[in-house]
C-alpha positions as CSV (number, residue, x, y, z in Angstrom):
1,M,-43.9,-11.1,-3.3
2,S,-47.2,-11.9,-4.1
3,F,-48.4,-14.3,-1.3
4,S,-49.2,-17.5,-1.2
5,P,-53.2,-19.0,-1.7
6,I,-54.1,-20.6,1.6
7,V,-56.1,-23.7,1.0
8,L,-57.7,-25.6,4.2
9,F,-59.8,-29.1,4.2
10,V,-62.6,-29.4,6.7
11,Y,-65.1,-32.2,7.2
12,N,-67.1,-31.9,10.1
13,R,-66.1,-30.8,13.5
14,P,-67.5,-27.6,13.8
15,E,-65.5,-26.8,16.9
16,H,-61.6,-27.9,15.2
17,T,-62.8,-26.0,11.9
18,K,-63.9,-22.6,13.7
19,K,-60.5,-22.4,16.1
20,T,-58.6,-23.0,12.2
21,I,-59.4,-20.3,11.4
22,E,-60.0,-17.3,13.6
23,A,-56.3,-18.5,14.7
24,L,-55.7,-18.0,10.6
25,Q,-57.6,-14.3,10.9
26,K,-55.0,-13.1,13.6
27,N,-52.5,-13.8,11.3
28,K,-51.3,-10.7,10.2
29,L,-51.0,-11.4,6.6
30,A,-54.4,-12.4,6.6
31,K,-56.3,-9.9,4.7
32,D,-53.4,-9.8,2.2
33,S,-54.2,-13.7,0.8
34,E,-56.5,-16.1,-0.3
35,L,-58.5,-18.5,1.2
36,F,-60.1,-21.9,-0.6
37,I,-61.8,-23.8,1.6
38,Y,-62.6,-27.6,0.6
39,S,-65.3,-28.8,2.2
40,D,-65.6,-33.1,1.6
41,G,-69.2,-34.3,1.8
42,P,-71.0,-35.8,3.7
43,K,-69.7,-40.2,4.3
44,N,-73.1,-41.5,5.7
45,E,-76.2,-39.9,7.1
46,E,-74.3,-39.9,10.8
47,N,-72.5,-37.0,8.6
48,I,-75.0,-35.1,7.7
49,K,-76.1,-32.8,10.5
50,K,-71.8,-32.1,11.2
51,V,-71.1,-31.4,7.1
52,N,-73.3,-28.8,7.3
53,E,-73.3,-26.7,10.4
54,V,-69.3,-26.8,9.3
55,R,-70.4,-24.8,5.7
56,K,-72.8,-22.6,7.3
57,Y,-69.9,-21.5,9.1
58,I,-67.1,-21.0,6.5
59,N,-70.1,-20.0,4.5
60,T,-69.7,-16.2,7.1
61,I,-65.7,-16.2,6.8
62,E,-64.2,-13.2,6.6
63,G,-61.2,-11.5,6.7
64,F,-59.7,-12.3,3.3
65,K,-58.4,-11.1,0.7
66,K,-60.7,-13.7,-0.7
67,V,-62.9,-17.0,-0.1
68,K,-63.6,-19.5,-2.2
69,I,-65.7,-22.8,-1.0
70,V,-65.7,-26.0,-2.8
71,E,-68.6,-28.1,-1.4
72,R,-68.7,-31.9,-2.3
73,E,-72.1,-33.5,-2.8
74,K,-69.8,-37.0,-2.4
75,N,-67.2,-37.7,-0.4
76,S,-63.8,-37.7,-1.2
77,G,-62.1,-39.0,1.4
78,L,-59.2,-37.4,3.0
79,A,-56.6,-38.3,1.4
80,R,-58.3,-37.4,-2.7
81,S,-59.9,-34.7,-1.0
82,I,-56.5,-33.2,-0.6
83,I,-54.1,-34.8,-3.4
84,E,-57.0,-32.6,-5.7
85,G,-57.5,-29.7,-4.3
86,V,-53.4,-29.4,-3.6
87,T,-53.0,-30.1,-7.2
88,E,-55.6,-27.5,-8.4
89,I,-54.7,-24.8,-6.7
90,V,-51.0,-24.7,-6.7
91,N,-51.3,-25.5,-10.8
92,K,-52.7,-22.4,-11.4
93,Y,-50.7,-20.4,-8.9
94,G,-47.4,-22.2,-8.6
95,K,-47.2,-22.6,-4.9
96,I,-49.5,-22.9,-2.2
97,I,-50.6,-23.5,1.6
98,V,-52.1,-26.0,2.9
99,L,-54.5,-27.1,6.2
100,E,-55.8,-28.7,7.7
101,D,-59.2,-27.8,10.3
102,D,-57.7,-29.5,13.6
103,I,-54.2,-27.2,12.5
104,V,-54.0,-23.7,14.7
105,T,-51.3,-21.6,13.3
106,A,-49.7,-18.0,15.4
107,P,-49.5,-15.0,13.7
108,Y,-46.4,-15.0,12.7
109,F,-47.5,-17.8,10.4
110,L,-48.5,-17.1,6.8
111,K,-45.1,-14.7,7.3
112,F,-42.8,-17.8,7.8
113,M,-44.5,-19.4,5.1
114,N,-45.0,-16.4,2.6
115,D,-41.7,-15.5,3.5
116,A,-39.7,-19.3,2.7
117,L,-40.6,-19.8,0.3
118,E,-39.9,-17.3,-1.7
119,F,-36.3,-17.8,0.0
120,Y,-35.6,-21.1,-1.6
121,K,-38.4,-20.5,-4.8
122,D,-34.6,-21.3,-6.7
123,E,-33.1,-24.0,-4.3
124,K,-34.7,-27.5,-6.1
125,K,-33.7,-29.4,-3.2
126,V,-36.1,-27.7,-0.8
127,W,-39.2,-29.4,-1.5
128,H,-41.0,-29.2,1.1
129,I,-41.4,-26.0,3.7
130,S,-43.2,-27.7,7.1
131,G,-44.4,-24.5,10.1
132,W,-44.9,-27.5,12.9
133,N,-41.8,-28.5,14.5
134,Y,-41.9,-31.9,17.8
135,P,-41.6,-30.4,21.3
136,L,-37.8,-30.1,22.0
137,D,-34.6,-27.9,22.5
138,I,-33.5,-27.3,19.8
139,K,-30.1,-25.5,20.6
140,N,-28.9,-23.3,17.5
141,N,-28.6,-19.6,15.8
142,N,-30.9,-20.4,12.8
143,D,-34.8,-20.7,12.8
144,V,-34.9,-23.4,10.8
145,F,-32.9,-26.9,10.0
146,A,-33.0,-28.6,6.9
147,W,-33.7,-32.6,7.2
148,R,-35.6,-35.9,5.0
149,V,-39.4,-36.2,6.8
150,M,-41.9,-34.3,5.7
151,N,-44.6,-32.7,8.6
152,C,-48.2,-32.5,7.7
153,W,-49.1,-29.8,10.1
154,G,-49.3,-26.8,8.4
155,W,-46.8,-26.6,5.3
156,A,-46.2,-25.7,1.5
157,T,-44.3,-26.3,-1.5
158,W,-44.6,-25.6,-5.2
159,D,-46.8,-26.9,-8.2
160,D,-42.5,-28.0,-9.9
161,R,-42.1,-30.1,-6.9
162,W,-45.9,-31.2,-6.4
163,K,-46.2,-32.3,-10.0
164,Y,-44.2,-35.5,-9.6
165,F,-46.5,-37.0,-7.0
166,E,-47.5,-40.4,-6.9
167,K,-49.8,-42.5,-5.4
168,N,-49.3,-46.2,-5.9
169,T,-48.4,-47.9,-3.5
170,D,-47.6,-51.1,-5.5
171,K,-45.0,-49.3,-7.4
172,L,-43.3,-47.7,-4.2
173,I,-42.6,-50.6,-3.1
174,K,-40.8,-52.7,-5.2
175,S,-38.4,-49.4,-5.9
176,F,-37.3,-49.6,-2.1
177,S,-34.3,-51.3,-1.6
178,K,-34.2,-52.4,2.5
179,E,-31.4,-49.9,2.1
180,N,-34.2,-46.9,1.2
181,K,-36.5,-48.4,3.8
182,K,-34.4,-48.3,6.4
183,A,-32.9,-44.3,5.7
184,F,-36.8,-43.8,4.4
185,D,-38.0,-45.1,8.1
186,L,-35.5,-42.8,10.0
187,D,-33.2,-45.2,10.6
188,G,-34.7,-47.5,11.8
189,V,-37.0,-45.6,15.1
190,G,-39.8,-43.5,12.3
191,G,-42.2,-46.2,11.3
192,F,-43.5,-44.5,8.6
193,W,-42.2,-47.7,6.1
194,Q,-44.8,-49.0,8.1
195,Q,-47.8,-46.6,6.6
196,I,-46.3,-47.9,3.6
197,L,-47.8,-51.7,4.3
198,D,-50.9,-50.5,6.0
199,N,-52.3,-48.0,3.3
200,K,-51.1,-51.3,0.4
201,N,-53.1,-53.1,3.1
202,K,-56.2,-51.1,3.1
203,K,-55.6,-50.8,6.2
204,I,-55.6,-47.2,6.1
205,D,-55.9,-44.8,2.5
206,T,-53.0,-41.6,3.3
207,W,-51.7,-39.0,1.4
208,A,-48.5,-37.4,3.3
209,I,-46.6,-40.5,3.5
210,F,-46.3,-40.8,-0.3
211,W,-45.5,-36.9,0.0
212,Y,-43.0,-38.1,2.0
213,A,-41.8,-40.7,0.0
214,T,-42.3,-38.9,-3.5
215,I,-39.8,-36.2,-1.4
216,F,-37.5,-39.4,-0.2
217,K,-36.9,-40.9,-4.2
218,S,-35.8,-37.5,-5.3
219,N,-33.1,-37.3,-3.6
220,G,-35.3,-34.0,-2.0
221,L,-35.4,-31.8,1.5
222,C,-37.4,-30.8,3.9
223,I,-36.7,-27.3,5.4
224,N,-38.4,-27.4,9.1
225,T,-39.0,-24.7,11.5
226,T,-37.5,-25.0,14.8
227,K,-40.2,-24.0,16.8
228,S,-43.7,-24.0,15.7
229,F,-45.8,-21.9,14.8
230,V,-48.7,-24.4,14.6
231,K,-50.2,-26.7,17.4
232,N,-52.3,-29.4,15.6
233,V,-55.6,-29.6,18.2
234,G,-57.6,-32.5,16.9
235,L,-55.2,-35.2,18.9
236,D,-58.3,-36.0,20.8
237,G,-59.4,-38.6,19.0
238,S,-62.1,-37.0,16.6
239,G,-59.8,-37.1,13.8
240,V,-59.2,-39.4,10.4
241,H,-56.2,-41.8,11.7
242,C,-55.1,-39.4,14.9
243,G,-55.7,-40.9,17.6
244,N,-56.1,-39.6,21.5
245,T,-52.3,-38.4,22.4
246,D,-50.2,-34.8,23.5
247,V,-46.9,-36.3,23.0
248,Y,-46.6,-33.7,20.2
249,I,-48.5,-31.0,21.4
250,K,-46.0,-27.9,22.8
251,E,-46.4,-24.2,22.9
252,F,-46.6,-21.8,19.3
253,F,-42.7,-20.0,19.4
254,K,-43.4,-16.8,21.1
255,F,-42.0,-14.9,17.6
256,D,-41.2,-11.1,18.5
257,K,-39.5,-10.4,15.0
258,D,-40.0,-8.8,11.6
259,Y,-37.4,-11.4,9.4
260,F,-35.9,-15.4,9.9
261,S,-32.4,-16.6,9.6
262,F,-32.8,-19.1,6.4
263,L,-29.9,-22.0,5.5
264,P,-29.0,-20.4,2.3
265,K,-26.4,-24.2,2.0
266,I,-28.5,-26.7,2.4
267,C,-28.0,-30.0,4.1
268,E,-29.6,-32.4,6.1
269,D,-28.8,-31.1,9.6
270,T,-27.9,-34.3,11.5
271,V,-27.6,-33.3,14.5
272,V,-30.8,-32.2,15.2
273,V,-32.9,-35.5,12.5
274,N,-31.1,-37.1,16.2
275,Q,-32.7,-35.1,18.6
276,I,-35.6,-36.8,16.8
277,K,-34.3,-39.5,16.9
278,D,-34.4,-40.0,20.4
279,F,-37.1,-37.6,20.6
280,Y,-38.5,-41.1,18.8
281,L,-37.5,-43.7,21.2
282,L,-38.5,-42.0,24.0
283,S,-42.4,-40.7,23.4
284,N,-44.3,-42.5,20.0
285,P,-47.2,-43.3,21.8
286,H,-47.5,-46.0,19.1
287,R,-44.0,-47.9,20.6
288,S,-44.8,-50.8,24.1
289,L,-43.7,-49.0,27.7
290,F,-41.2,-51.4,28.1
291,K,-39.4,-50.7,24.7
292,R,-40.1,-47.1,25.5
293,I,-38.0,-47.8,29.2
294,I,-35.3,-49.8,27.6
295,N,-34.7,-47.1,25.2
296,K,-35.0,-44.5,27.5
297,V,-32.3,-46.1,29.2
298,N,-29.8,-46.6,26.1
299,I,-30.5,-42.8,25.6
300,L,-28.8,-41.5,28.8
301,K,-25.7,-44.0,28.5
302,K,-25.2,-42.2,25.3
303,I,-25.1,-38.9,26.8
304,N,-23.3,-40.5,30.3
305,I,-26.6,-39.7,32.5
306,K,-26.3,-42.7,35.4
307,K,-29.8,-41.9,36.6
308,I,-33.6,-41.8,34.9
C-alpha cells in the first residue's frame, strides 16, 4: 500500500505549528510519508514577522520521506489556500490527508487515516475520513461510525470525491429545500446552515462548510473515529474563525492494537448521531446559557433522570 501524502497549511502561528509538526513526527508512518506545507503570504505588515518565523522553522523540518514547501508571496486567505492546495495534491496523488497548523495528532493518526483510505477507497458512499470526534463516551464495538457531517480537524479524502467540491453560495442556497436545510443542520441543532448564510453575507470566508454541503448533496457519508486521534490546540482565540473554548477538547485515544475495526456496511449510526445532537444542545458555546439549561432539562427528562 502506498501511503497518502500529508498536506499542512500554516500561516503566522509558530508555536502552534511546532506542536503540530512535533506530534506528526512521532507518528508511526511519518518517515514513510511525503509532507507538503503551504505557507500563506502575510495579510499586512503586522504579520510579516510571524509568517517569516514560521517559514524559518518549517524549512528545518526532517523526519519525513520528503518535505516540500510552497511559500505564497501574497495572502490567499485560509479558504482559498486550502481549496487550491488540496486540489493540487489530491489530483496528483489520488488521495490526501489534510491538517492545519493547530491540529496535534496522536502517534497512530497516520496509520488510522491510511488504513481507512485503503479500506473505503472503492466504497462510493464514503466521501470523507475524520480523525477527530466530539468528547463523548461512545459505546459500540467499532473504532468508527458513519454519519452525514464532515469534521475538518485532521481529515482525508480521494480525488474522485473531491472533484465535485464547489463553493458557490448562491447556487447552494437555491438548491436546498426547507427539509434539506433541517437535515443539513443535524435536524435543527447543529447551526451549520448559518455558516452558509454568513459566507453569503461576507461575515466569514470559509471552505469546510462547502465541502460538507458537497457531500450532503451527493448523499455521501463520512467515516468518523469514535475516539479522537487529534486535538485542536488553536481554540485559544489565535485562529481564523475560531473562538476561545475548551468544550471540544478531549485527551487522545490511547490506541494499543495493530488494526482498526472498520464498517463493511455503510449507513448512518443514529445512536451516535443522537449523542452528538445532545452534545450540541448541552454544550454548544454559541447557544445562550438559558437555552443550554432548558435543553439539559429536556434531555435528562428524555432519558428518565430527574436530577440535573
